N, CA, C and O of each residue as an XYZ file, in Angstrom:
340
protein
N     111.256    -70.879     21.873
C     110.047    -70.117     21.647
C     109.439    -69.766     23.009
O     109.297    -70.631     23.873
N     109.088    -68.509     23.189
C     108.521    -68.068     24.463
C     107.064    -68.498     24.574
O     106.425    -68.858     23.586
N     106.553    -68.451     25.813
C     105.144    -68.806     26.042
C     104.218    -67.875     25.269
O     103.213    -68.320     24.716
N     104.550    -66.588     25.227
C     103.702    -65.632     24.506
C     103.714    -65.937     23.009
O     102.676    -65.821     22.357
N     104.853    -66.323     22.451
C     104.915    -66.673     21.030
C     104.061    -67.902     20.742
O     103.392    -67.955     19.710
N     104.072    -68.889     21.632
C     103.234    -70.076     21.460
C     101.766    -69.703     21.525
O     100.967    -70.214     20.740
N     101.393    -68.818     22.448
C     100.015    -68.376     22.598
C      99.548    -67.646     21.353
O      98.428    -67.859     20.889
N     100.404    -66.779     20.806
C     100.019    -65.989     19.645
C      99.813    -66.850     18.409
O      99.094    -66.443     17.497
N     100.418    -68.021     18.353
C     100.269    -68.890     17.196
C      98.972    -69.681     17.224
O      98.572    -70.223     16.194
N      98.312    -69.765     18.351
C      97.061    -70.506     18.447
C      95.968    -69.797     17.670
O      95.965    -68.573     17.540
N      95.049    -70.585     17.161
C      93.860    -70.059     16.494
C      92.641    -70.466     17.308
O      92.687    -71.434     18.067
N      91.547    -69.720     17.146
C      90.326    -70.092     17.865
C      89.935    -71.534     17.570
O      89.466    -72.246     18.458
N      90.127    -71.969     16.325
C      89.727    -73.329     15.955
C      90.525    -74.397     16.708
O      90.111    -75.556     16.754
N      91.651    -74.026     17.292
C      92.487    -74.968     18.043
C      92.096    -75.077     19.514
O      92.656    -75.902     20.237
N      91.145    -74.260     19.972
C      90.862    -74.175     21.405
C      89.794    -75.144     21.897
O      89.617    -75.287     23.106
N      89.072    -75.815     20.992
C      88.097    -76.814     21.418
C      86.700    -76.287     21.670
O      85.915    -76.934     22.363
N      86.374    -75.129     21.122
C      85.019    -74.585     21.280
C      84.039    -75.402     20.440
O      84.439    -76.096     19.506
N      82.767    -75.314     20.777
C      81.754    -76.064     20.035
C      81.695    -75.589     18.587
O      82.065    -74.451     18.296
N      81.234    -76.448     17.674
C      81.136    -76.033     16.269
C      80.258    -74.798     16.075
O      80.548    -73.963     15.219
N      79.197    -74.676     16.856
C      78.305    -73.521     16.724
C      79.004    -72.229     17.142
O      78.874    -71.204     16.473
N      79.733    -72.279     18.231
C      80.469    -71.099     18.699
C      81.591    -70.783     17.717
O      81.822    -69.618     17.394
N      82.287    -71.811     17.242
C      83.365    -71.587     16.277
C      82.833    -70.965     14.992
O      83.480    -70.092     14.413
N      81.661    -71.407     14.541
C      81.061    -70.830     13.339
C      80.766    -69.342     13.538
O      81.019    -68.528     12.649
N      80.228    -68.993     14.709
C      79.943    -67.581     14.997
C      81.230    -66.761     15.008
O      81.259    -65.645     14.488
N      82.280    -67.300     15.589
C      83.568    -66.606     15.621
C      84.092    -66.416     14.200
O      84.596    -65.346     13.857
N      83.970    -67.457     13.373
C      84.412    -67.367     11.977
C      83.618    -66.309     11.214
O      84.182    -65.538     10.437
N      82.308    -66.279     11.442
C      81.453    -65.327     10.743
C      81.777    -63.884     11.123
O      81.671    -62.979     10.296
N      82.166    -63.679     12.364
C      82.542    -62.344     12.812
C      83.899    -61.947     12.212
O      84.192    -60.762     12.048
N      84.710    -62.940     11.892
C      85.993    -62.661     11.259
C      87.194    -62.744     12.177
O      88.280    -62.286     11.821
N      87.013    -63.326     13.360
C      88.143    -63.498     14.271
C      88.799    -64.841     13.997
O      88.110    -65.834     13.765
N      90.121    -64.878     14.021
C      90.798    -66.154     13.875
C      91.825    -66.405     14.976
O      92.018    -67.549     15.386
N      92.489    -65.348     15.462
C      93.501    -65.512     16.500
C      92.990    -64.970     17.836
O      92.576    -63.813     17.922
N      93.020    -65.799     18.869
C      92.627    -65.314     20.193
C      93.710    -64.428     20.795
O      94.886    -64.531     20.448
N      93.287    -63.561     21.700
C      94.259    -62.775     22.454
C      94.963    -63.707     23.439
O      94.492    -64.822     23.663
N      96.065    -63.282     24.023
C      96.760    -64.152     24.985
C      95.867    -64.621     26.140
O      95.930    -65.790     26.521
N      95.043    -63.739     26.701
C      94.171    -64.161     27.808
C      93.156    -65.198     27.328
O      92.827    -66.125     28.068
N      92.664    -65.056     26.112
C      91.712    -66.019     25.557
C      92.393    -67.359     25.294
O      91.848    -68.413     25.623
N      93.574    -67.316     24.705
C      94.293    -68.555     24.380
C      94.656    -69.343     25.628
O      94.705    -70.573     25.592
N      94.908    -68.656     26.717
C      95.267    -69.343     27.959
C      94.038    -69.790     28.752
O      94.030    -70.885     29.316
N      93.006    -68.957     28.800
C      91.851    -69.242     29.657
C      90.858    -70.229     29.041
O      90.338    -71.094     29.746
N      90.593    -70.118     27.762
C      89.539    -70.936     27.146
C      89.777    -72.436     27.330
O      88.858    -73.128     27.769
N      90.953    -72.975     27.020
C      91.147    -74.419     27.226
C      90.992    -74.844     28.689
O      90.446    -75.910     28.974
N      91.467    -74.018     29.605
C      91.335    -74.351     31.027
C      89.876    -74.382     31.459
O      89.458    -75.284     32.185
N      89.107    -73.403     31.014
C      87.691    -73.354     31.377
C      86.916    -74.491     30.733
O      86.024    -75.061     31.360
N      87.241    -74.827     29.496
C      86.580    -75.961     28.842
C      86.878    -77.277     29.567
O      86.064    -78.200     29.555
N      88.036    -77.347     30.187
C      88.418    -78.547     30.945
C      87.780    -78.574     32.329
O      87.955    -79.534     33.079
N      87.037    -77.512     32.668
C      86.353    -77.479     33.957
C      87.175    -76.906     35.089
O      86.779    -77.013     36.250
N      88.302    -76.303     34.785
C      89.154    -75.727     35.816
C      88.708    -74.314     36.176
O      88.147    -73.599     35.345
N      88.959    -73.925     37.402
C      88.740    -72.552     37.827
C      89.872    -71.694     37.273
O      91.021    -72.129     37.198
N      89.530    -70.484     36.891
C      90.529    -69.584     36.306
C      90.367    -68.192     36.902
O      89.254    -67.679     37.019
N      91.463    -67.604     37.267
C      91.509    -66.186     37.616
C      92.440    -65.550     36.604
O      93.610    -65.921     36.508
N      91.924    -64.592     35.847
C      92.724    -63.964     34.810
C      92.802    -62.467     35.013
O      91.867    -61.852     35.527
N      93.906    -61.886     34.615
C      94.085    -60.447     34.707
C      94.709    -59.984     33.402
O      95.739    -60.501     32.969
N      94.069    -59.003     32.783
C      94.588    -58.430     31.548
C      94.016    -57.029     31.400
O      93.023    -56.683     32.039
N      94.644    -56.237     30.563
C      94.213    -54.870     30.369
C      92.834    -54.811     29.722
O      92.370    -55.778     29.118
N      92.192    -53.654     29.860
C      90.912    -53.400     29.228
C      91.050    -53.569     27.723
O      92.026    -53.118     27.123
N      90.056    -54.228     27.116
C      90.045    -54.386     25.668
C      90.792    -55.588     25.134
O      90.997    -55.707     23.926
N      91.205    -56.489     26.028
C      91.987    -57.645     25.584
C      91.149    -58.902     25.369
O      91.683    -59.937     24.969
N      89.845    -58.826     25.629
C      88.983    -59.975     25.366
C      88.705    -60.860     26.554
O      88.404    -62.042     26.388
N      88.800    -60.310     27.754
C      88.537    -61.121     28.953
C      87.113    -61.650     28.984
O      86.888    -62.802     29.355
N      86.148    -60.820     28.597
C      84.748    -61.255     28.634
C      84.549    -62.453     27.719
O      83.912    -63.430     28.112
N      85.078    -62.394     26.519
C      84.961    -63.527     25.594
C      85.726    -64.740     26.119
O      85.297    -65.876     25.922
N      86.851    -64.504     26.785
C      87.643    -65.607     27.328
C      86.830    -66.428     28.317
O      86.979    -67.648     28.387
N      85.973    -65.766     29.079
C      85.152    -66.482     30.051
C      83.805    -66.904     29.470
O      83.284    -67.958     29.834
N      83.234    -66.103     28.578
C      81.888    -66.383     28.063
C      81.856    -67.492     27.015
O      80.935    -68.308     27.018
N      82.833    -67.539     26.128
C      82.797    -68.545     25.061
C      82.790    -69.980     25.596
O      82.009    -70.795     25.105
N      83.625    -70.322     26.582
C      83.533    -71.678     27.133
C      82.190    -71.951     27.822
O      81.670    -73.065     27.754
N      81.636    -70.938     28.481
C      80.328    -71.121     29.122
C      79.261    -71.408     28.073
O      78.442    -72.311     28.246
N      79.268    -70.647     26.997
C      78.291    -70.864     25.932
C      78.471    -72.225     25.279
O      77.494    -72.861     24.884
N      79.709    -72.671     25.164
C      79.998    -73.981     24.579
C      79.399    -75.103     25.419
O      78.964    -76.120     24.879
N      79.373    -74.921     26.736
C      78.926    -75.991     27.630
C      77.427    -75.991     27.906
O      76.930    -76.910     28.557
N      76.693    -74.982     27.429
C      75.248    -74.931     27.662
C      74.544    -75.977     26.813
O      74.802    -76.091     25.615
N      73.660    -76.735     27.434
C      72.837    -77.729     26.742
C      71.459    -77.112     26.512
O      70.671    -76.978     27.449
N      71.172    -76.740     25.276
C      69.907    -76.068     24.964
C      68.689    -76.954     25.191
O      67.570    -76.448     25.282
N      68.885    -78.254     25.285
C      67.767    -79.172     25.530
C      67.314    -79.136     26.994
O      66.234    -79.630     27.320
N      68.116    -78.568     27.856
C      67.760    -78.502     29.273
C      67.238    -77.115     29.608
O      67.956    -76.119     29.515
N      65.982    -77.076     29.997
C      65.334    -75.799     30.326
C      65.509    -75.491     31.818
O      64.547    -75.485     32.587
N      66.742    -75.241     32.195
C      67.054    -74.904     33.582
C      68.321    -74.070     33.585
O      69.093    -74.118     32.628
N      68.548    -73.307     34.643
C      69.793    -72.529     34.711
C      71.009    -73.445     34.651
O      71.054    -74.472     35.328
N      71.969    -73.079     33.859
C      73.188    -73.876     33.724
C      74.456    -73.066     33.987
O      75.543    -73.627     34.123
N      74.306    -71.757     34.057
C      75.456    -70.879     34.264
C      75.068    -69.803     35.267
O      73.962    -69.264     35.221
N      75.981    -69.502     36.164
C      75.803    -68.414     37.103
C      77.048    -67.548     37.030
O      78.166    -68.023     37.228
N      76.837    -66.263     36.740
C      77.953    -65.333     36.637
C      77.820    -64.318     37.765
O      76.800    -63.642     37.896
N      78.861    -64.224     38.569
C      78.920    -63.255     39.650
C      79.992    -62.230     39.319
O      81.114    -62.587     38.959
N      79.650    -60.977     39.440
C      80.645    -59.948     39.134
C      80.791    -59.004     40.302
O      81.584    -58.064     40.241
């Protein structure tokens, strides 16, 4: 089985996102992440730095944003994420 075939078999629920983020994804109707999402999300949740490259429309923004949203502690009223573009 190729790496891409393994990536395509993953579901969002397998990536370790918070229950709140997973619920939002379910409500929107997404179940399978794109390859960039399937590869980047677990690495970012583990605290690793990631540089990703993929075509327009492949879900790069969600690949980086979903792990950030998962790690935000709403009880802390201070900046917790900094995004530089």
